Backbone bond lengths (Angstrom), bond angles and torsions (degrees), N, CA, C in turn:
res aa  C-N    CA-C-N  psi(-1)  N-CA   C-N-CA  omega(-1)  CA-C   N-CA-C  phi
1 M - - - 1.386 - - 1.569 112.07 -
2 A 1.285 116.76 4.33 1.479 120.47 179.73 1.476 115.61 -62.00
3 D 1.303 115.11 -34.05 1.473 118.57 175.04 1.578 123.17 -82.82
4 L 1.372 107.67 6.42 1.466 116.80 172.68 1.533 114.30 -82.69
5 S 1.279 115.56 148.01 1.441 116.15 173.57 1.569 109.30 -73.45
6 I 1.318 114.67 164.06 1.517 123.21 -178.21 1.635 109.66 -54.89
7 N 1.375 113.44 -39.59 1.438 120.21 173.92 1.440 112.77 -61.74
8 A 1.249 116.77 -50.35 1.437 118.88 175.65 1.478 116.86 -58.23
9 R 1.325 118.98 -45.28 1.453 125.47 169.82 1.488 110.92 -48.89
10 N 1.383 115.62 -53.68 1.553 118.06 -176.77 1.411 106.40 -67.12
11 S 1.242 127.47 -35.64 1.436 129.89 178.14 1.504 108.19 -58.14
12 V 1.341 122.25 -46.14 1.422 126.85 179.21 1.494 108.05 -62.40
13 A 1.176 121.46 -41.18 1.502 130.99 -178.69 1.547 111.55 -65.68
14 L 1.306 109.52 -39.87 1.474 118.06 176.63 1.677 111.10 -73.07
15 Q 1.246 111.32 -36.85 1.538 119.88 173.19 1.560 111.40 -53.60
16 R 1.294 118.50 -37.79 1.403 124.66 175.15 1.479 111.18 -66.08
17 E 1.407 115.02 -44.62 1.477 124.52 -178.81 1.620 109.61 -67.10
18 L 1.286 116.34 -30.46 1.446 118.99 178.49 1.562 107.22 -64.70
19 F 1.389 118.03 -46.44 1.428 117.17 177.42 1.544 115.43 -66.85
20 R 1.321 115.44 -31.46 1.443 117.92 177.09 1.516 110.00 -63.30
21 L 1.375 115.64 -48.67 1.466 120.54 -176.30 1.475 112.12 -72.61
22 A 1.354 116.02 -30.98 1.527 117.57 173.07 1.580 112.33 -59.10
23 E 1.243 109.31 -36.27 1.635 115.82 178.82 1.437 108.44 -70.13
24 D 1.517 111.79 -61.98 1.427 122.76 -168.54 1.598 113.91 -59.95
25 E 1.289 107.40 -46.44 1.533 113.72 -173.86 1.592 112.42 -89.52
26 H 1.228 118.50 -26.22 1.602 120.01 -173.93 1.486 112.86 -128.41
27 G 1.368 118.44 5.06 1.460 117.90 174.83 1.502 113.69 76.97
28 L 1.329 120.22 9.58 1.383 123.48 -167.16 1.542 109.53 -94.80
29 S 1.227 117.60 80.84 1.540 120.91 175.01 1.418 110.95 -69.58
30 I 1.299 117.12 171.61 1.399 123.99 177.84 1.471 113.85 -61.73
31 A 1.372 118.01 -40.87 1.414 121.31 174.39 1.546 114.32 -66.49
32 V 1.420 115.52 -41.11 1.515 113.20 170.89 1.480 115.62 -58.64
33 L 1.392 119.75 -48.53 1.354 122.09 176.90 1.518 113.65 -58.55
34 A 1.281 116.50 -42.94 1.549 116.31 -179.69 1.592 104.47 -59.60
35 R 1.354 119.50 -50.99 1.479 121.48 -171.10 1.538 108.36 -63.24
36 T 1.292 119.66 -45.37 1.457 122.21 -170.37 1.479 114.48 -89.52
37 R 1.415 119.58 -14.56 1.425 119.00 -176.34 1.581 106.97 -109.39
38 G 1.376 119.90 -10.81 1.457 122.72 179.18 1.568 110.49 75.86
39 I 1.311 118.42 25.87 1.381 117.33 175.75 1.569 109.92 -113.14
40 A 1.361 118.12 146.30 1.529 120.27 -172.87 1.497 105.01 -62.33
41 K 1.352 109.83 141.83 1.507 118.78 -177.74 1.527 104.80 -64.17
42 S 1.456 120.99 -35.30 1.401 122.29 -178.01 1.484 111.11 -64.42
43 T 1.408 117.90 -32.82 1.359 121.21 -174.05 1.620 111.14 -72.35
44 I 1.473 112.51 -44.35 1.357 119.69 172.63 1.537 117.62 -57.68
45 K 1.377 108.01 -44.11 1.517 111.41 175.03 1.484 113.27 -64.85
46 G 1.238 120.88 -32.26 1.474 122.11 176.13 1.619 107.79 -69.40
47 W 1.250 120.18 -38.45 1.484 114.67 173.12 1.420 118.67 -68.45
48 R 1.406 115.37 -32.28 1.511 120.30 173.01 1.513 108.97 -63.84
49 E 1.309 114.28 -32.29 1.510 116.59 -175.77 1.481 112.68 -91.69
50 G 1.345 119.89 9.79 1.453 129.12 175.45 1.460 121.02 98.31
51 A 1.295 119.41 14.13 1.470 120.38 177.28 1.562 101.19 -73.42
52 A 1.399 112.51 153.27 1.418 115.58 176.07 1.556 115.61 -62.69
53 M 1.367 109.74 131.52 1.458 119.82 -171.97 1.626 103.19 -98.81
54 P 1.216 121.69 126.87 1.427 118.57 179.10 1.534 111.01 -80.37
55 A 1.393 112.99 162.27 1.433 116.46 -175.66 1.467 116.73 -57.32
56 W 1.507 112.33 -38.52 1.433 116.77 -178.66 1.536 113.05 -62.70
57 A 1.354 116.51 -20.05 1.454 118.31 -177.55 1.532 112.08 -65.75
58 L 1.276 111.23 -29.26 1.557 119.58 -178.02 1.553 105.92 -59.83
59 G 1.390 113.79 -47.58 1.599 115.39 176.23 1.425 112.10 -64.57
60 E 1.237 120.80 -57.36 1.444 134.65 -177.59 1.648 110.44 -47.43
61 L 1.204 113.50 -44.90 1.427 116.07 -179.72 1.522 117.05 -65.85
62 A 1.400 112.98 -26.78 1.442 121.50 178.32 1.481 117.86 46.60
63 L 1.398 111.99 41.61 1.474 114.98 174.07 1.474 110.95 -88.64
64 P 1.450 115.25 166.78 1.407 115.48 171.35 1.487 123.98 -48.87
65 D 1.227 122.96 144.37 1.382 125.03 -174.55 1.567 115.24 -50.89
66 D 1.300 112.92 -39.54 1.507 114.91 -175.98 1.495 111.14 -72.70
67 L 1.280 118.05 -22.24 1.589 117.58 175.87 1.550 104.64 -82.13
68 L 1.320 121.99 -47.06 1.387 114.29 -179.78 1.597 115.87 -66.58
69 S 1.246 115.15 -19.48 1.507 118.11 -179.51 1.627 110.27 -77.58
70 L 1.311 112.48 -10.33 1.532 116.46 -179.57 1.476 103.35 -62.32
71 V 1.293 126.18 -49.79 1.574 128.17 -164.40 1.512 102.37 -71.65
72 L 1.393 121.87 -16.67 1.545 117.73 179.61 1.527 108.71 -103.64
73 D 1.291 112.68 -1.28 1.599 110.17 -176.61 1.462 113.09 -56.85
74 P 1.425 123.56 -39.05 1.390 120.36 -173.46 1.552 109.24 -66.14
75 Y 1.208 119.83 -15.81 1.464 123.83 -178.65 1.639 108.90 -103.36
76 R 1.401 112.48 9.36 1.532 119.40 -178.24 1.613 111.08 49.62
77 K 1.282 115.01 41.61 1.461 124.76 175.14 1.628 108.76 -114.25
78 H 1.302 118.87 152.51 1.437 120.89 176.92 1.480 106.79 -140.41
79 V 1.449 109.00 154.48 1.421 119.49 177.97 1.682 102.20 -94.60
80 G 1.444 104.37 143.10 1.613 107.03 179.71 1.483 97.31 -144.61
81 T 1.417 113.08 134.81 1.504 122.64 170.21 1.561 112.23 -84.93
82 N 1.259 118.01 125.27 1.423 124.33 176.20 1.471 113.44 -63.52
83 V 1.345 119.40 125.02 1.405 121.45 179.95 1.506 103.05 -138.53
84 D 1.382 110.97 135.40 1.582 120.48 -176.18 1.511 113.57 -92.04
85 D 1.304 116.23 -1.00 1.519 118.17 -176.39 1.515 109.10 -112.17
86 D 1.273 116.69 -166.51 1.448 123.81 172.90 1.572 116.64 -82.87
87 G 1.239 112.49 12.59 1.508 120.27 -179.69 1.504 111.19 -55.92
88 D 1.286 121.02 -45.67 1.393 125.42 171.91 1.476 114.83 -55.78
89 L 1.179 118.06 -46.50 1.487 122.80 -179.81 1.539 112.60 -63.28
90 D 1.404 109.62 -43.96 1.475 116.21 176.23 1.522 109.96 -65.21
91 A 1.226 119.17 -46.31 1.581 120.50 169.97 1.433 116.06 -49.14
92 L 1.354 110.72 -55.16 1.545 118.73 173.98 1.513 112.35 -49.82
93 G 1.318 117.14 -53.39 1.499 121.38 -177.49 1.627 108.55 -56.35
94 R 1.371 113.78 -48.46 1.455 115.83 -174.70 1.606 109.31 -62.77
95 E 1.375 114.96 -51.89 1.508 116.84 -174.61 1.544 107.84 -67.43
96 A 1.353 121.31 -35.29 1.538 115.58 -179.95 1.434 108.80 -62.34
97 A 1.473 112.79 -41.53 1.549 119.04 -173.83 1.405 104.48 -63.42
98 T 1.200 122.94 -46.98 1.567 125.72 -179.54 1.580 108.90 -58.40
99 F 1.291 112.31 -52.29 1.428 115.10 -176.46 1.575 107.77 -53.03
100 T 1.394 114.83 -56.56 1.362 121.31 -178.97 1.567 115.56 -48.06
101 A 1.275 111.00 -47.65 1.468 122.58 -178.76 1.570 110.34 -61.02
102 E 1.386 117.33 -43.66 1.389 123.32 175.22 1.489 114.94 -68.38
103 Y 1.329 117.79 -34.62 1.412 124.65 172.91 1.416 113.74 -62.03
104 V 1.311 113.22 -51.50 1.572 119.93 -178.09 1.565 109.04 -58.11
105 E 1.399 111.31 -44.24 1.472 117.18 -174.95 1.576 108.54 -64.36
106 A 1.417 115.35 -43.24 1.452 118.11 177.47 1.451 115.67 -62.02
107 K 1.378 119.98 -37.09 1.497 123.91 173.61 1.378 121.66 -80.01
108 S 1.363 116.53 -2.76 1.438 122.39 -173.42 1.550 111.03 -61.50
109 D 1.268 122.51 -34.63 1.448 124.37 176.51 1.537 112.11 -90.82
110 G 1.291 116.46 0.19 1.516 123.95 174.79 1.533 111.31 88.59
111 V 1.323 115.57 0.41 1.552 113.84 177.13 1.609 104.88 -136.50
112 V 1.390 108.81 138.60 1.504 113.39 175.99 1.498 103.05 -103.62
113 T 1.372 114.40 116.54 1.477 119.34 174.40 1.462 119.66 -68.37
114 H 1.212 125.27 160.04 1.458 123.72 -177.56 1.550 111.39 -62.09
115 I 1.289 115.88 -33.41 1.409 122.33 173.18 1.626 109.41 -62.28
116 E 1.315 111.74 -53.57 1.539 110.91 177.89 1.528 118.76 -58.35
117 R 1.425 109.12 -37.19 1.449 119.33 174.75 1.581 111.52 -60.04
118 A 1.376 116.96 -44.84 1.418 117.25 175.31 1.480 117.37 -60.84
119 K 1.334 110.36 -35.63 1.564 113.79 176.34 1.444 112.99 -70.50
120 L 1.369 117.83 -36.25 1.490 121.25 178.25 1.535 107.18 -66.26
121 K 1.290 119.14 -44.75 1.490 118.97 -176.97 1.560 109.68 -64.72
122 D 1.376 118.13 -37.33 1.423 118.02 174.48 1.580 110.56 -62.22
123 R 1.268 117.45 -41.86 1.493 122.73 -178.74 1.644 102.87 -64.78
124 A 1.303 119.86 -47.30 1.369 117.48 175.49 1.454 121.44 -56.65
125 R 1.433 114.70 -36.43 1.400 123.63 176.84 1.574 107.98 -60.02
126 R 1.428 120.25 -41.97 1.469 117.96 175.79 1.421 115.08 -70.86
127 L 1.353 116.48 -21.93 1.404 123.32 -176.62 1.541 116.02 -77.04
128 E 1.234 110.75 -38.44 1.525 122.25 -177.37 1.532 115.23 -50.95
129 P 1.381 122.88 -59.65 1.497 124.09 -174.44 1.666 104.72 -58.67
130 I 1.135 117.47 -40.20 1.593 129.47 179.40 1.531 105.98 -52.01
131 V 1.294 113.93 -55.36 1.496 125.56 -174.25 1.657 106.42 -60.68
132 R 1.359 112.75 -44.89 1.461 120.07 -178.18 1.498 110.78 -65.61
133 K 1.315 117.31 -41.67 1.493 120.12 179.38 1.545 114.20 -66.23
134 V 1.347 116.99 -35.32 1.453 120.95 -175.00 1.527 102.88 -77.99
135 A 1.349 116.40 -44.25 1.552 115.01 -178.91 1.515 113.90 -63.81
136 A 1.278 113.56 -35.28 1.585 117.61 173.67 1.492 122.59 -69.13
137 A 1.295 109.07 -21.26 1.487 117.11 -175.90 1.556 106.31 -74.23
């Protein structure tokens, strides 16, 4: 990986995080992804361990946009699913309301702890691709 740019190295590190979050947050282990997506388990395991993941894999993995966007974050790019109805606005409203409620709760004692800050950053990570989709529509 020595010949990769800093953005490429960061993207590979975030690729590992994508698979960790897929399993932790959505129950999508490598075995489940291989079985349900029709991709060889060894291929997905290689991607999780840092092998170059081709662009088509983002589509085939069919993970939530915020997870797929992780690998593009060093390039300030994001994945967004095209939706023709108000689903994006509804999702934005729900996520924004949840973020606001969590922020107000964290600030209620006047200090946001490092644990609360980490939870708010995670919520913001899920909110960002939705905001971009709504703004682009």
